[in-house]
C-alpha positions as CSV (number, residue, x, y, z in Angstrom):
1,M,24.3,8.3,46.9
2,D,26.3,5.1,46.3
3,P,27.0,4.0,42.6
4,A,24.3,1.3,42.7
5,G,21.8,3.8,44.0
6,Q,22.8,6.3,41.3
7,R,22.4,3.7,38.6
8,A,18.9,2.7,39.9
9,A,17.9,6.4,40.0
10,L,19.1,6.9,36.5
11,L,17.1,3.9,35.2
12,S,14.0,5.1,37.0
13,Q,14.3,8.6,35.5
14,L,14.9,7.3,32.0
15,R,11.8,5.0,32.3
16,E,9.6,7.9,33.6
17,D,10.8,10.3,30.9
18,L,9.7,7.7,28.4
19,G,6.4,7.0,30.0
20,F,5.5,10.7,30.2
21,R,7.2,11.4,26.8
22,R,9.6,14.0,28.2
23,I,11.9,13.5,25.2
24,A,14.3,16.4,25.6
25,H,14.9,15.6,29.3
26,G,15.6,11.9,28.5
27,I,18.0,12.7,25.6
28,Q,19.9,15.2,27.8
29,R,20.4,12.4,30.4
30,L,21.6,10.0,27.8
31,E,24.0,12.5,26.4
32,R,25.5,13.0,29.9
33,I,26.1,9.2,30.3
34,R,27.6,8.5,26.9
35,P,31.0,7.7,28.6
36,L,29.1,5.2,30.7
37,L,27.6,3.6,27.6
38,D,31.0,3.4,25.9
39,T,32.5,1.6,28.9
40,L,29.5,-0.5,29.9
41,E,30.2,-4.1,31.1
42,P,27.7,-6.9,31.2
43,E,28.4,-7.6,34.8
44,S,27.6,-4.1,35.9
45,P,24.4,-3.9,38.0
46,G,21.4,-3.1,35.8
47,A,23.6,-3.1,32.6
48,G,21.0,-5.1,30.6
49,V,18.1,-2.9,31.8
50,L,20.1,0.2,30.7
51,V,20.6,-1.3,27.2
52,G,16.9,-2.1,27.0
53,L,16.0,1.5,27.9
54,V,18.5,2.8,25.4
55,A,16.6,0.7,22.8
56,Q,13.4,2.4,23.7
57,W,15.0,5.8,23.5
58,V,16.5,4.9,20.1
59,D,13.0,4.1,19.0
60,A,11.9,7.5,20.3
61,G,14.5,9.3,18.2
62,F,17.8,9.2,20.2
63,D,21.0,8.5,18.2
64,S,20.5,5.5,15.8
65,P,20.3,1.7,15.7
66,D,24.0,1.6,15.2
67,L,24.5,2.6,18.9
68,L,22.2,-0.3,19.8
69,R,24.2,-2.8,17.8
70,R,27.4,-1.6,19.5
71,L,25.9,-2.0,22.9
72,L,24.5,-5.5,22.1
73,A,28.0,-6.5,20.9
74,K,29.1,-6.1,24.6
75,F,26.7,-8.9,25.5
76,P,27.8,-12.1,23.7
77,P,25.9,-15.4,24.5
78,S,28.5,-16.3,27.1
79,A,27.9,-13.1,29.0
80,R,24.1,-13.4,28.9
81,Q,24.1,-16.7,30.7
82,A,24.9,-15.0,34.0
83,L,22.5,-12.0,33.6
84,P,19.6,-11.6,36.0
85,L,16.3,-12.4,34.3
86,L,15.1,-8.8,34.0
87,D,18.5,-7.7,32.4
88,Y,18.3,-10.6,30.0
89,L,14.7,-9.7,28.9
90,H,15.8,-6.1,28.3
91,I,18.6,-7.4,26.1
92,R,16.1,-9.4,24.1
93,M,14.0,-6.3,23.7
94,A,17.0,-4.4,22.4
95,E,17.6,-7.3,20.0
96,G,14.0,-6.9,18.8
97,V,14.5,-3.2,18.1
98,A,17.7,-3.9,16.2
99,A,15.8,-6.5,14.1
100,M,13.0,-4.0,13.4
101,A,15.6,-1.5,12.2
102,Q,16.7,-4.2,9.7
103,E,13.0,-4.8,8.7
104,D,13.2,-8.3,10.0
105,F,9.8,-8.2,11.7
106,D,9.5,-12.0,12.1
107,R,12.7,-12.2,14.1
108,A,11.8,-9.1,16.1
109,T,8.5,-10.6,17.0
110,V,10.2,-13.7,18.4
111,H,12.2,-11.6,20.8
112,F,9.1,-9.6,22.0
113,R,7.0,-12.7,22.4
114,L,9.6,-14.4,24.6
115,V,9.6,-11.3,26.9
116,Q,5.8,-11.5,27.0
117,S,5.8,-15.1,27.9
118,L,7.5,-14.3,31.2
119,E,5.1,-11.5,32.2
120,N,4.0,-13.3,35.5
121,E,7.6,-14.0,36.5
122,I,8.9,-10.4,36.4
123,G,5.8,-8.2,37.2
124,D,6.9,-5.3,35.1
125,P,3.9,-3.8,33.3
126,E,5.9,-1.0,31.7
127,L,8.2,-3.5,30.0
128,M,5.2,-5.6,28.9
129,A,3.4,-2.5,27.5
130,I,6.3,-1.8,25.3
131,A,6.7,-5.5,24.3
132,N,3.0,-5.7,23.3
133,F,3.2,-2.4,21.4
134,W,6.2,-3.4,19.5
135,T,4.7,-6.8,18.6
136,G,1.7,-5.0,17.3
137,R,3.9,-2.8,15.2
138,C,5.7,-5.7,13.7
139,L,2.5,-7.5,12.8
140,R,1.1,-4.3,11.3
141,R,4.1,-3.9,9.1
142,M,3.6,-7.5,8.0
143,G,0.0,-6.8,7.1
144,Q,-1.5,-9.0,9.9
145,Y,-3.9,-6.3,11.2
146,D,-6.2,-8.4,13.3
147,D,-3.4,-9.8,15.5
148,A,-1.7,-6.4,15.5
149,L,-4.8,-4.9,17.1
150,T,-4.9,-7.5,19.8
151,F,-1.3,-6.7,21.0
152,T,-1.8,-2.9,20.5
153,D,-4.9,-3.0,22.7
154,R,-3.0,-4.9,25.4
155,G,-0.1,-2.4,25.2
156,E,-2.5,0.5,25.7
157,E,-4.1,-1.2,28.7
158,L,-0.7,-1.9,30.4
159,A,0.5,1.7,29.7
160,L,-2.6,3.1,31.3
161,S,-2.2,0.8,34.3
162,C,1.2,2.4,34.9
163,G,-0.3,5.9,34.8
164,Y,1.4,6.7,31.5
165,T,-1.3,8.4,29.5
166,Q,1.2,9.8,27.1
167,M,2.7,6.4,26.4
168,A,-0.8,5.0,25.9
169,A,-1.4,7.8,23.3
170,I,1.3,6.3,21.1
171,T,-0.5,3.0,21.1
172,Q,-3.7,4.8,20.3
173,A,-2.1,6.3,17.2
174,T,-1.3,2.8,16.0
175,R,-4.8,1.6,16.9
176,S,-6.2,4.5,14.8
177,W,-4.1,3.4,11.9
178,L,-5.5,-0.1,12.1
179,A,-9.1,1.2,12.2
180,F,-8.1,3.3,9.1
181,Q,-7.0,0.2,7.3
182,K,-10.3,-1.5,8.0
183,G,-12.2,1.5,6.5
184,K,-13.4,2.7,9.9
185,L,-12.5,6.3,9.3
186,H,-14.8,7.8,12.0
187,E,-13.4,5.5,14.6
188,A,-9.9,6.3,13.4
189,L,-10.4,10.0,13.8
190,T,-12.0,9.7,17.2
191,I,-8.9,7.7,18.5
192,L,-6.5,10.2,16.9
193,H,-8.1,13.2,18.5
194,R,-7.7,11.5,21.9
195,A,-4.0,10.7,21.2
196,E,-3.4,14.2,19.9
197,E,-4.8,15.8,23.1
198,A,-2.6,13.6,25.3
199,L,0.6,14.5,23.4
200,S,-0.2,18.1,22.8
201,Q,1.8,19.3,25.8
202,T,4.8,17.0,25.3
203,D,7.9,17.5,23.2
204,D,7.4,14.1,21.5
205,F,7.6,15.6,18.1
206,L,8.0,12.2,16.5
207,S,4.7,10.9,17.8
208,R,3.0,14.2,17.2
209,G,4.2,14.1,13.6
210,N,2.8,10.6,13.3
211,I,-0.6,11.8,14.3
212,Q,-0.6,14.6,11.7
213,S,0.5,12.1,9.1
214,A,-2.4,9.8,10.1
215,Y,-4.8,12.8,9.6
216,G,-3.3,13.3,6.2
217,R,-3.8,9.7,5.1
218,I,-7.5,9.8,6.2
219,A,-8.1,13.1,4.3
220,R,-6.4,11.6,1.3
221,R,-8.7,8.6,1.3
222,Q,-11.7,10.9,1.5
223,G,-10.4,12.7,-1.6
224,R,-9.7,16.0,0.4
225,Y,-6.3,16.3,-1.2
226,E,-5.7,20.0,-0.3
227,R,-6.4,19.2,3.3
228,A,-4.1,16.2,3.2
229,L,-1.3,18.4,1.9
230,E,-1.7,20.6,5.0
231,Y,-1.6,17.6,7.4
232,F,1.5,16.1,5.8
233,T,3.2,19.5,5.8
234,Q,2.4,19.8,9.5
235,A,3.8,16.3,10.1
236,I,7.0,17.3,8.3
237,A,7.3,20.4,10.5
238,E,6.9,18.3,13.7
239,Y,9.5,15.8,12.5
240,R,12.0,18.5,11.7
241,R,11.4,20.0,15.2
242,G,12.5,16.6,16.5
243,G,15.7,16.7,14.6
244,G,14.7,15.5,11.1
245,G,16.4,12.7,9.1
246,Q,14.3,9.9,10.6
247,T,12.4,7.4,8.5
248,Q,9.2,9.0,9.7
249,L,10.1,12.2,8.0
250,A,10.9,10.3,4.8
251,R,7.5,8.6,5.0
252,A,5.7,12.0,5.3
253,L,7.6,13.3,2.3
254,L,6.6,10.2,0.4
255,N,2.9,10.6,1.4
256,L,3.1,14.3,0.5
257,A,4.5,13.5,-3.0
258,F,1.7,10.9,-3.4
259,V,-1.0,13.5,-2.8
260,E,0.8,16.0,-5.1
261,R,0.7,13.3,-7.8
262,L,-3.0,12.8,-7.3
263,L,-3.6,16.6,-7.5
264,G,-1.5,16.6,-10.7
265,L,-3.8,13.9,-12.2
266,Q,-6.9,16.0,-11.3
267,M,-5.3,19.0,-13.0
268,Q,-4.5,17.0,-16.1
269,K,-8.1,15.8,-16.3
270,E,-9.3,19.4,-16.1
271,L,-6.8,20.4,-18.8
272,D,-8.0,17.6,-21.1
273,R,-11.6,18.7,-20.6
274,A,-10.7,22.3,-21.3
275,A,-8.8,21.4,-24.4
276,A,-11.8,19.3,-25.7
277,S,-14.1,22.3,-25.0
278,R,-11.9,24.6,-27.0
279,R,-11.8,22.1,-29.9
280,S,-15.6,21.9,-29.9
281,G,-15.7,25.5,-31.2
282,E,-15.9,28.7,-29.3
283,S,-15.8,32.4,-30.2
284,Q,-12.4,33.9,-31.0
285,S,-12.3,36.0,-27.8
286,G,-13.4,33.1,-25.7
287,S,-10.8,30.9,-27.4
288,V,-8.0,33.4,-26.5
289,A,-9.1,33.5,-22.9
290,G,-9.4,29.8,-22.8
291,A,-5.9,29.4,-24.2
292,A,-4.5,31.6,-21.4
293,Q,-6.3,29.6,-18.7
294,I,-5.1,26.3,-20.1
295,S,-1.5,27.6,-20.2
296,T,-1.8,28.7,-16.5
297,A,-3.3,25.3,-15.5
298,R,-0.6,23.5,-17.5
299,N,2.1,25.4,-15.6
300,A,0.5,24.7,-12.3
301,C,0.3,21.0,-13.1
302,A,4.0,20.9,-14.1
303,T,4.9,22.7,-10.9
304,I,3.1,20.3,-8.6
305,R,4.6,17.3,-10.3
306,A,8.1,18.9,-10.0
307,E,7.4,19.4,-6.3
308,A,6.4,15.7,-6.0
309,R,9.7,14.6,-7.6
310,A,11.7,16.9,-5.2
311,H,9.9,15.4,-2.2
312,L,10.5,11.9,-3.4
313,E,14.2,12.7,-3.9
314,E,14.6,13.9,-0.3
315,S,12.6,10.9,0.9
316,M,14.9,8.5,-1.1
317,A,18.0,10.1,0.4
318,I,16.8,9.5,4.0
319,Y,15.5,5.9,3.3
320,T,18.8,5.1,1.5
321,R,20.8,6.4,4.5
322,H,18.8,4.2,6.8
323,R,18.8,1.2,4.3
324,N,15.0,1.0,4.6
325,H,13.8,-1.3,1.9
326,R,10.1,-0.6,2.2
327,G,10.7,3.1,2.0
328,I,13.0,2.8,-0.9
329,A,10.5,0.6,-2.7
330,G,7.7,3.1,-2.0
331,V,9.7,5.9,-3.6
332,H,10.3,3.7,-6.7
333,V,6.6,3.0,-6.9
334,N,5.6,6.6,-6.7
335,N,8.3,7.6,-9.2
336,G,6.9,4.9,-11.5
337,F,3.4,6.4,-11.4
338,L,4.8,9.9,-12.1
339,H,6.6,8.4,-15.2
340,L,3.4,6.7,-16.2
341,D,1.5,9.9,-16.0
342,S,4.0,11.6,-18.3
343,G,3.8,8.6,-20.8
344,D,7.3,7.3,-20.1
345,L,6.4,3.6,-19.9
346,E,10.0,2.4,-20.0
347,C,11.0,4.3,-16.9
348,A,7.8,3.4,-15.2
349,A,8.5,-0.3,-15.8
350,F,12.1,0.1,-14.5
351,E,10.8,1.7,-11.3
352,G,8.3,-1.1,-10.8
353,A,11.0,-3.7,-11.2
354,E,13.3,-1.9,-8.7
355,A,10.4,-1.7,-6.2
356,F,9.8,-5.4,-6.5
357,R,13.5,-6.2,-6.1
358,H,13.6,-4.4,-2.8
359,G,10.4,-6.1,-1.6
360,E,11.5,-9.5,-2.6
361,E,14.8,-9.1,-0.7
362,K,12.8,-8.8,2.5
363,R,9.9,-11.0,1.5
364,D,7.7,-8.0,2.0
365,Y,4.4,-9.1,0.6
366,I,2.9,-5.6,0.8
367,V,5.7,-4.1,-1.3
368,M,5.7,-7.0,-3.8
369,A,2.0,-6.6,-4.3
370,R,2.2,-2.9,-4.9
371,A,5.2,-3.3,-7.3
372,R,3.4,-6.0,-9.3
373,T,0.3,-3.9,-9.5
374,L,2.3,-1.0,-10.9
375,Q,4.0,-3.3,-13.4
376,C,0.5,-4.6,-14.4
377,I,-0.7,-1.1,-15.0
378,V,2.3,-0.3,-17.1
379,E,1.7,-3.3,-19.3
380,N,-1.9,-2.3,-19.7
381,A,-0.8,1.2,-20.8
382,A,1.4,-0.4,-23.4
383,L,-1.5,-2.4,-24.6
384,E,-3.8,0.7,-24.8
385,E,-1.1,2.7,-26.6
386,Q,-0.4,-0.2,-29.0
387,V,3.3,-0.3,-28.1
388,G,5.1,-3.5,-29.1
389,D,3.6,-6.9,-29.3
390,P,0.0,-6.8,-27.8
391,A,-0.1,-10.6,-27.0
392,R,3.2,-10.3,-25.1
393,H,2.0,-7.3,-23.1
394,H,-1.3,-9.0,-22.3
395,E,0.4,-12.2,-21.1
396,T,2.9,-10.2,-19.0
397,A,0.1,-8.0,-17.5
398,E,-1.8,-11.2,-16.6
399,A,1.2,-12.7,-14.9
400,F,1.9,-9.5,-12.9
401,A,-1.8,-9.2,-11.9
402,R,-1.8,-12.8,-10.7
403,D,1.3,-12.2,-8.6
404,A,-0.2,-9.1,-7.1
405,V,-3.3,-11.0,-6.1
406,V,-1.2,-13.8,-4.5
407,F,1.1,-11.4,-2.6
408,A,-1.7,-9.2,-1.4
409,G,-3.6,-12.3,-0.3
410,Q,-0.8,-13.0,2.1
411,T,-1.8,-9.9,4.1
412,Q,-4.9,-8.5,5.7
413,N,-4.7,-5.3,3.6
414,R,-8.1,-5.4,2.0
415,R,-7.5,-2.3,-0.2
416,L,-4.2,-3.7,-1.5
417,L,-5.9,-6.9,-2.5
418,A,-8.9,-5.1,-3.9
419,R,-6.7,-3.0,-6.2
420,A,-4.9,-6.1,-7.3
421,Y,-8.2,-7.7,-8.3
422,V,-9.3,-4.5,-10.1
423,W,-6.3,-4.5,-12.3
424,Q,-6.5,-8.2,-12.8
425,G,-10.1,-7.5,-14.0
426,L,-9.0,-4.7,-16.3
427,T,-6.3,-6.9,-17.7
428,F,-8.9,-9.7,-18.4
429,A,-11.1,-7.0,-20.1
430,A,-8.3,-5.8,-22.3
431,E,-8.1,-6.6,-26.0
432,P,-7.0,-8.6,-28.0
433,C,-7.7,-11.5,-25.6
434,S,-10.5,-10.2,-23.4
435,D,-12.3,-12.5,-21.0
436,L,-15.2,-10.5,-19.7
437,E,-16.6,-13.2,-17.5
438,A,-13.2,-13.4,-15.7
439,A,-13.1,-9.6,-15.6
440,H,-16.5,-9.5,-14.0
441,Q,-15.5,-12.0,-11.3
442,S,-12.4,-10.0,-10.4
443,G,-14.6,-6.9,-10.1
444,E,-17.0,-8.7,-7.8
445,K,-14.1,-9.8,-5.6
446,A,-12.8,-6.2,-5.4
447,I,-16.3,-4.8,-4.5
448,A,-16.6,-7.4,-1.7
449,L,-13.3,-6.2,-0.2
450,L,-14.1,-2.4,-0.5
451,Q,-16.5,-1.4,2.2
452,P,-16.1,2.4,2.5
453,E,-17.4,4.4,5.5
454,G,-18.9,7.7,4.5
455,S,-17.4,9.8,1.8
456,E,-14.5,7.7,0.8
457,R,-13.0,8.5,-2.6
458,Q,-9.7,7.5,-3.9
459,Y,-8.0,6.1,-7.0
460,V,-9.0,2.5,-6.3
461,W,-12.6,3.5,-6.8
462,D,-11.8,5.3,-10.1
463,D,-10.1,2.2,-11.3
464,L,-13.1,0.1,-10.2
465,E,-15.5,2.3,-12.1
466,L,-13.4,1.9,-15.2
467,L,-13.5,-1.9,-14.8
468,K,-17.3,-1.7,-14.4
469,S,-17.7,0.3,-17.6
470,K,-15.6,-2.0,-19.6
471,V,-17.5,-5.1,-18.4
472,L,-20.9,-3.6,-18.8
473,H,-20.4,-1.9,-22.2
474,A,-18.6,-4.8,-23.9
475,T,-19.8,-7.9,-25.6
476,A,-18.4,-11.2,-24.3
477,T,-16.1,-13.1,-26.7
478,D,-16.7,-16.8,-27.2
479,P,-14.0,-18.8,-25.5
480,T,-13.2,-20.7,-28.6
481,L,-12.7,-17.6,-30.7
482,R,-10.6,-16.1,-27.9
483,A,-8.4,-19.3,-28.0
484,W,-8.1,-19.2,-31.8
485,S,-7.1,-15.5,-31.7
486,A,-4.2,-16.5,-29.4
487,G,-3.2,-19.3,-31.8
488,I,-4.5,-22.1,-29.6
489,V,-6.0,-24.7,-32.0
490,E,-4.8,-28.0,-30.5
491,N,-5.4,-30.9,-32.9
492,T,-8.3,-29.3,-34.7
493,S,-8.4,-29.5,-38.5
494,F,-9.1,-26.4,-40.6
495,Q,-12.4,-28.0,-41.8
496,K,-13.5,-28.6,-38.2
497,M,-12.6,-25.0,-37.3
498,T,-14.7,-23.8,-40.2
499,E,-17.7,-25.8,-39.0
500,E,-17.2,-24.6,-35.4
501,F,-16.9,-21.0,-36.6
502,A,-20.2,-21.4,-38.4
503,R,-21.8,-22.8,-35.3
504,I,-20.7,-19.8,-33.3
505,V,-21.5,-17.1,-35.9
506,I,-24.7,-18.1,-37.7
507,P,-27.0,-18.0,-34.6
508,K,-25.7,-14.5,-33.9
509,V,-26.3,-13.4,-37.5
510,W,-29.8,-15.0,-37.4
511,E,-30.6,-12.9,-34.2
512,R,-29.4,-9.7,-36.0
513,E,-31.4,-10.5,-39.1
514,E,-34.7,-10.7,-37.2
515,R,-34.6,-14.5,-37.1
516,K,-35.1,-14.8,-40.9
517,V,-33.3,-17.8,-42.4
518,S,-33.5,-16.5,-45.9
519,R,-31.7,-13.3,-44.9
520,V,-28.9,-15.2,-43.2
521,A,-28.5,-17.4,-46.3
522,A,-28.3,-14.4,-48.5
523,K,-26.0,-12.5,-46.3
524,L,-23.5,-15.4,-45.9
525,S,-24.0,-16.9,-49.4
526,I,-24.9,-20.4,-48.0
527,S,-28.0,-22.6,-48.4
528,P,-31.1,-22.1,-46.2
529,K,-30.9,-25.8,-45.4
530,K,-27.4,-25.4,-43.9
531,V,-28.5,-22.4,-41.9
532,R,-31.5,-24.4,-40.4
533,R,-29.2,-27.4,-39.6
534,I,-26.7,-25.2,-37.8
535,L,-29.5,-23.4,-35.9
536,Q,-30.9,-26.7,-34.8
537,A,-27.5,-27.9,-33.7
538,A,-27.1,-24.7,-31.7
539,G,-30.1,-25.8,-29.5
540,L,-32.9,-23.6,-30.7
541,T,-36.4,-24.4,-29.4
542,A,-39.1,-25.8,-31.6
543,K,-40.9,-22.5,-31.5
544,Q,-37.8,-20.7,-32.7
545,E,-37.3,-23.2,-35.5
546,N,-40.9,-22.7,-36.7
547,E,-40.2,-19.0,-36.7
548,A,-37.1,-19.6,-38.7
549,H,-39.1,-21.4,-41.4
550,D,-41.7,-18.6,-41.5
551,D,-39.9,-16.6,-44.2
């Protein structure tokens, strides 16, 4: 076979190995042609197509984005002008993958959309399937879930038209994740089962790991933490079979640590209940047995938290090596919550600030919202524990909550926005400057966003229940009193403040004293005439005034 024929056969084989997810075969072929990649010239027949296929293989786990950047450097703008259209489009696809590796999803989307715009001119459904799939992935990472679903569906349709059931399964895994984000857990599981079956006989351990990881996230949302641990452990095993070290492995370790932290919280609650039961008074023998059980549970709690920290450490090492800002920020957020659980507010605040810094660097609204929510929770913890200046902590918590709502609102992540609203509400409800009406409104907004399907239980709901209890079991503070407590008096004289205070307080005392003016006058050491005047100014009805005179 002549060199041109050999090159064409190579490209066809690499494309089919991708379509049917024959990962080991494809990587072996690429390893054999490394000398060709090192000496590749732009004018070589099919050179651009080869780079585009290498980009797809890098995304599937071959080598690293650094290889891609070296290959793209061989194609400066001057060389691209003479490329055939198909080669040029493959180069733009490779540019998109390189941008995704740098977490520049806006720029990556521009490359992929350009390729899609020329679908009718090139008639390459396999290339268009990948372009649509990658566009959907970028939009998903940016939190634009509705648009992501449109492109993901199109990618699946095109992959199936090529006869690539296994390639379509990868898009189905993404489609399942999008259904999961919308709270459609049953639909997400149905799609995942189909994708798992299609990939079960392949050696695409990366995609198989992604499916197990998705099962883990669904189980976690349902509150089945032990089952979630099993799924994430299986995902990690699949990733390690595929070589390990990828950001997918780091993500699974991060998710595993997250579930371990939630289990640690459950254990801590059980410990607190057991300790309270012991203090309530038991028999001596029962007390000894209870002490032993508490000691065992305390050790188990410490062990699982230590495991969470170890998994976060391994995750951070991988994310740092790949310079993945979202992953690094995710580790900081989870470390922050672990510090919060142990009462180390200073370290928790530091982790939140670091997470926000990484998110801000990439203008990653999802990360910035998560970081600000953590920082808001830390400030609320400082308020509750009466650490430092309450007014300053309350003001800072409100600012963080406001930022979290704004950033989450830039995405279509409903749970992210709901949690931001919940903690904004909890901040509003916190003393010393509580605003229960504002807290109630934040809670209503969160409830409207949270539409669970079936038995969905997770930390967001626990926080929401806490907000409901605070709003329902507290008495609203008059806005004027709330302003005065914060030192806001404007140009009001002390005499006017005294009169306003009386206007606020006397009607409430009157209600408590069974609407008896004489009792109010005696209790507050003021004349009955003044009490009646203030009650009338407060807008009481004639019937109420008559009752007030009936002493």
